[in-house]
C-alpha positions in Angstrom: 57.5 33.7 -22.0 60.4 32.0 -20.6 63.7 31.2 -22.5 67.1 29.6 -22.4 70.5 31.4 -22.0 73.0 29.6 -24.1 75.3 28.9 -21.2 74.3 25.6 -19.4 76.9 23.9 -17.1 76.8 19.5 -17.3 75.6 18.6 -14.1 74.2 22.0 -12.6 71.0 21.6 -10.4 69.6 24.8 -12.3 69.4 26.8 -15.5 68.5 30.6 -15.6 65.7 31.2 -17.8 64.8 34.8 -19.3 61.2 36.2 -18.9 59.3 39.4 -18.7 63.2 41.0 -18.7 63.8 39.1 -15.5 66.0 36.3 -14.6 63.9 33.1 -13.8 65.4 30.1 -12.3 64.6 27.0 -13.8 65.4 24.0 -11.4 64.9 20.0 -11.9 61.3 18.9 -10.4 59.8 15.5 -10.1 62.3 13.4 -8.9 64.6 15.1 -11.2 62.8 14.4 -14.5 62.0 17.6 -15.4 63.3 21.4 -15.2 60.3 23.6 -13.9 60.3 27.4 -13.9 59.4 29.0 -10.9 57.5 32.2 -11.6 32.4 35.5 -9.6 29.8 33.2 -9.5 27.6 33.8 -12.2 24.0 34.7 -11.5 20.9 33.6 -13.9 17.8 35.6 -13.8 14.7 33.8 -12.4 12.9 31.8 -14.9 9.2 31.9 -15.2 7.0 28.6 -15.0 5.8 28.8 -18.5 9.7 28.3 -19.2 9.9 25.4 -17.1 9.3 22.7 -19.8 12.2 24.4 -22.2 14.4 24.0 -19.3 13.7 20.2 -18.8 14.1 19.8 -22.6 17.5 21.4 -22.4 18.4 19.6 -19.4 17.8 16.0 -21.2 19.7 17.1 -24.4 22.6 17.9 -22.2 22.4 14.7 -20.7 22.0 12.8 -23.7 25.1 14.8 -25.1 27.4 14.0 -22.1 28.3 10.3 -23.2 29.8 11.2 -26.2 31.9 14.2 -24.5 33.0 11.1 -21.8 33.9 9.1 -24.9 36.4 11.8 -26.0 38.1 11.9 -22.9 41.4 9.5 -22.7 40.0 6.7 -20.3 41.6 6.0 -16.8 42.7 2.7 -17.9 45.2 3.8 -20.4 46.7 6.1 -18.0 49.1 3.6 -16.4 52.7 2.3 -16.2 55.2 4.2 -18.2 51.9 6.7 -18.9 51.0 6.8 -15.2 52.3 10.3 -15.0 50.1 11.5 -18.2 47.2 13.9 -16.8 44.4 14.1 -19.0 42.3 17.2 -19.7 38.7 16.6 -18.6 37.2 17.6 -20.8 39.3 17.7 -23.9 40.0 21.3 -25.1 40.5 23.2 -28.0 44.2 23.8 -28.8 45.6 27.4 -29.7 47.2 27.7 -33.2 50.9 27.9 -32.6 53.0 28.9 -34.9 56.6 27.3 -35.2 59.3 26.8 -37.8 60.3 23.7 -39.9 64.4 22.7 -40.3 64.5 25.3 -43.2 63.0 27.9 -41.1 59.6 27.9 -43.1 56.5 28.8 -40.9 54.2 26.2 -40.1 50.8 26.2 -37.5 49.3 23.4 -35.6 45.9 24.1 -38.0 48.2 23.0 -40.7 47.8 18.9 -39.3 44.2 18.9 -38.3 43.3 15.6 -39.2 46.1 13.7 -37.5 47.1 12.9 -33.7 49.7 14.9 -32.6 52.3 14.6 -29.8 53.6 18.2 -29.5 57.1 18.0 -27.4 58.7 21.1 -26.3 62.3 20.3 -25.2 66.0 21.7 -25.8 69.3 20.3 -26.3 70.5 21.8 -22.7 67.7 19.8 -20.7 68.9 16.7 -19.8 65.6 15.0 -19.3 64.6 16.4 -22.8 67.7 14.8 -24.3 67.0 11.3 -22.5 63.6 11.0 -23.7 64.0 11.8 -27.6 64.9 8.3 -28.6 62.1 7.0 -27.3 60.1 9.6 -29.2 61.8 8.7 -32.5 60.9 4.7 -32.1 57.5 5.6 -31.0 57.1 7.8 -34.5 58.7 4.6 -36.1 55.9 2.5 -34.6 52.9 4.4 -35.5 51.5 5.4 -39.0 52.9 9.2 -40.2 49.6 9.7 -42.0 47.8 9.6 -38.8 50.0 10.3 -36.0 53.3 12.7 -35.7 55.5 13.9 -33.1 56.0 17.4 -33.0 59.6 18.2 -30.9 59.9 21.6 -30.5 63.1 23.1 -29.8 63.4 26.0 -27.6 67.1 26.0 -28.0 67.2 30.1 -29.2 71.0 30.9 -29.1 71.9 26.9 -29.4 69.9 26.4 -32.3 72.7 25.2 -34.3 73.6 22.1 -32.2 69.7 21.0 -33.0 70.8 18.9 -36.3 74.1 17.8 -34.9 72.4 16.2 -32.1 69.8 14.2 -34.3 72.6 13.0 -36.5 75.0 11.8 -32.8 71.6 10.1 -31.7 70.4 8.8 -34.7 66.9 9.7 -34.7 65.9 9.6 -38.2 62.0 9.3 -37.8 61.8 12.9 -35.6 61.2 16.1 -37.8 63.1 19.3 -36.7 61.3 21.8 -35.6 61.9 25.4 -34.1 59.8 27.7 -31.4 59.0 30.6 -33.2 59.7 34.2 -31.5 59.8 32.3 -27.8 56.2 32.1 -27.9 55.8 28.2 -27.5 55.6 28.3 -23.6 53.1 30.8 -23.1 50.7 29.9 -26.0 50.7 26.3 -25.2 50.9 27.1 -20.9 54.0 25.0 -20.4 56.1 25.6 -17.6 58.3 22.5 -17.4 60.7 20.7 -19.7 60.6 18.7 -21.1 56.1 18.8 -21.7 54.1 16.5 -24.2 51.0 17.5 -25.1 48.8 14.8 -26.7 46.3 16.2 -29.5 43.5 14.5 -31.1 42.8 14.5 -35.0 40.1 17.3 -34.4 42.4 19.5 -32.7 41.3 19.0 -29.2 43.9 18.6 -26.2 43.6 15.3 -24.6 46.3 15.4 -22.0 49.8 16.4 -21.2 53.0 14.9 -19.5 55.4 16.9 -17.9 58.8 15.1 -17.3 60.4 12.9 -19.8 59.0 9.4 -20.5 59.3 5.7 -22.1 56.9 6.5 -25.2 57.7 3.9 -27.0 56.2 1.1 -24.4 53.2 -0.8 -25.1 51.1 1.8 -22.5 52.7 4.6 -24.9 51.3 3.3 -28.0 48.2 2.1 -26.7 47.6 6.2 -25.6 48.5 7.4 -29.1 46.6 4.7 -30.5 43.3 6.3 -28.3 44.2 9.7 -29.2 44.4 8.2 -33.0 40.5 6.9 -33.0 39.8 10.1 -31.1 37.5 11.8 -33.8 34.2 12.5 -31.9 
């Protein structure tokens, strides 16, 4: 889908992204906190009376299942304070199995991390709001057990990929791993149109919701949201 050019002027109000063979503007949105890319009712046959009991039974089973689904969603009480712009997925939905690269260019897949809650963060060194929130993501990872929760900052730098490791060193990001988009696919596969975008995934591999734009992740509200994701195993 969209991908950054290597040239970016600090202080500029837009960045040109290349998609589908044409330039697409990338402009600040959400009060300057993110970069945005511009860019039949089914009919059922009648049911005979002799099947009515089955229909009632099916409805009862569905009603019993609803509370479990509701429990799997992020409660509204956690969407507050620093996490007020978090948009819960209602209901949670399966995540596509994105392939990406680690710091040594070895391929990884989201499915490899099933069993852990994940916060997938799409970012780039040329994105001001992305850069701003990276230290808080680093502190968030430090505050939570890595065997149960992992922050996945996937860089979309492309031609500026060589800047990622030095950026980590300069910012003192010692708790975050370095990961890269593979084949310019992350934004389209994950249905992302803003940078930064962070997607919260539960241990079963379901999207619980996402935040578009930067956030203060290591706040009490952020940590509570991550702990809810860790505990969400239904």
